[in-house]
C-alpha positions in Angstrom: 17.8 3.1 25.1 19.5 5.9 27.0 18.8 9.6 27.6 20.5 10.7 24.4 18.4 8.2 22.3 15.3 9.6 24.0 16.4 13.2 23.1 16.9 12.1 19.5 13.4 10.6 19.4 11.9 13.7 21.0 13.5 16.0 18.5 12.5 13.9 15.5 8.9 13.7 16.7 8.8 17.5 16.8 10.5 17.8 13.3 11.2 14.7 11.3 12.9 16.7 8.6 15.9 17.7 10.7 19.2 17.0 9.0 21.6 14.8 10.9 23.8 17.9 11.5 20.8 19.9 13.0 19.8 16.9 15.1 23.3 16.4 16.4 23.5 20.0 17.5 20.2 19.8 19.3 21.2 16.7 21.2 24.7 17.9 21.8 26.6 15.1 19.9 29.0 15.3 17.0 27.5 14.2 13.6 29.0 10.7 13.4 27.8 9.4 16.7 24.4 11.0 16.2 24.1 9.4 12.8 25.1 5.9 14.2 22.5 6.3 17.0 19.8 7.4 14.5 20.5 4.4 12.2 20.4 2.0 15.2 17.0 3.5 16.3 15.7 2.9 12.8 17.2 -0.6 12.6 15.8 -1.6 16.0 12.3 -0.4 15.0 12.2 2.4 17.6 11.7 4.7 14.6 9.3 3.0 12.2 9.1 5.6 9.5 8.8 9.3 8.5 5.8 11.0 7.0 4.1 14.3 6.4 1.2 15.3 8.7 -1.6 16.3 6.3 -4.6 18.4 7.3 -7.7 16.4 6.5 -9.6 19.4 5.1 -6.8 19.9 2.6 -7.7 16.5 1.0 -11.5 17.0 1.4 -12.0 14.9 4.5 -14.0 17.2 6.7 -16.2 14.7 8.5 -14.8 12.5 11.3 -16.5 9.8 13.4 -15.5 7.3 16.0 -17.1 3.9 15.4 -17.4 1.3 18.1 -17.6 -2.3 16.8 -19.0 -5.2 18.8 -18.3 -8.6 17.3 -20.8 -11.4 17.0 -18.0 -14.0 16.6 -14.5 -13.6 18.0 -12.9 -16.8 16.9 -9.4 -16.5 15.5 -10.4 -16.8 11.8 -13.3 -14.3 12.0 -11.1 -11.8 13.8 -8.3 -12.2 11.2 -10.8 -11.8 8.4 -12.3 -8.7 10.0 -8.9 -7.1 10.6 -7.7 -7.9 7.1 -10.9 -6.4 5.6 -10.7 -3.4 7.9 -7.1 -2.7 6.8 -8.3 -2.5 3.2 -10.6 0.5 3.9 -8.6 3.7 3.4 -11.1 5.9 5.2 -10.4 4.0 8.4 -7.5 6.0 9.8 -7.0 4.1 13.0 -8.4 0.9 14.4 -7.8 -0.3 17.9 -8.7 -3.8 19.3 -10.0 -3.3 22.9 -10.5 -5.4 26.0 -14.1 -5.8 27.0 -17.0 -4.2 25.2 -16.9 -2.9 22.5 -14.3 -5.0 20.7 -12.9 -2.3 18.4 -12.6 1.5 18.1 -12.2 3.0 14.7 -11.4 6.5 13.6 -13.0 7.2 10.3 -12.7 10.3 8.0 -14.9 11.0 5.0 -15.9 14.0 2.9 -19.3 14.5 4.6 -22.2 12.8 6.4 -23.5 11.2 3.2 -20.1 9.6 2.4 -19.9 8.4 6.0 -23.4 6.8 5.7 -22.3 4.9 2.5 -19.1 3.7 4.1 -21.0 2.7 7.3 -23.8 0.8 5.4 -21.8 -0.7 2.5 -18.4 -1.5 4.0 -18.3 -1.3 7.8 -21.6 -3.1 8.5 -20.7 -5.9 6.1 -17.4 -6.7 7.7 -17.0 -10.4 8.9 -18.3 -11.1 12.4 -19.8 -7.7 13.1 -22.8 -7.7 15.4 -23.3 -4.0 16.1 -21.8 -0.7 15.1 -22.2 2.4 17.2 -20.8 5.8 16.1 -20.3 9.2 17.4 -19.2 12.4 15.7 -16.0 14.2 16.4 -16.8 17.7 17.4 -13.3 19.0 18.0 -9.8 17.7 18.5 -8.5 18.7 21.9 -5.3 16.7 21.8 -4.2 15.3 18.4 -1.0 13.7 17.1 0.9 14.4 20.3 4.4 12.9 20.3 5.2 10.1 22.7 6.8 11.3 25.9 10.6 11.0 25.5 11.4 11.0 29.2 11.3 7.9 31.4 8.3 7.9 33.7 6.7 5.5 36.1 3.2 7.0 35.3 
């Protein structure tokens, strides 16, 4: 990946609806080479998709919590069952497996506290291998949905 590819990625992270012509102008390429580079970035997996960014409140999801999961068992089968079951819960927006304790960090969005409690009690607490759940409420997003830095850095 060279600097032009990084510029393409930076522009598309800011506005994924750019036409190839607009993108080419922004990265100072003609349309054909820009289109070839774009297709190669998609083919290689550097660009994994395009989507709309939706405000949670617009779809009735005004309550957000971070849930820390500590596992009782961490054998391969239990972890696989847990992750598969977790992937089937739409209100879990993000799930990260962590080194150390806790084992997972989940970002969950629901309509309100009562909906979160139901999700917590009926779905999250019953997932395979779960020993303990700890949650905290999101007060405010300070940095959210930031694009990946396009420039090369050693930091």
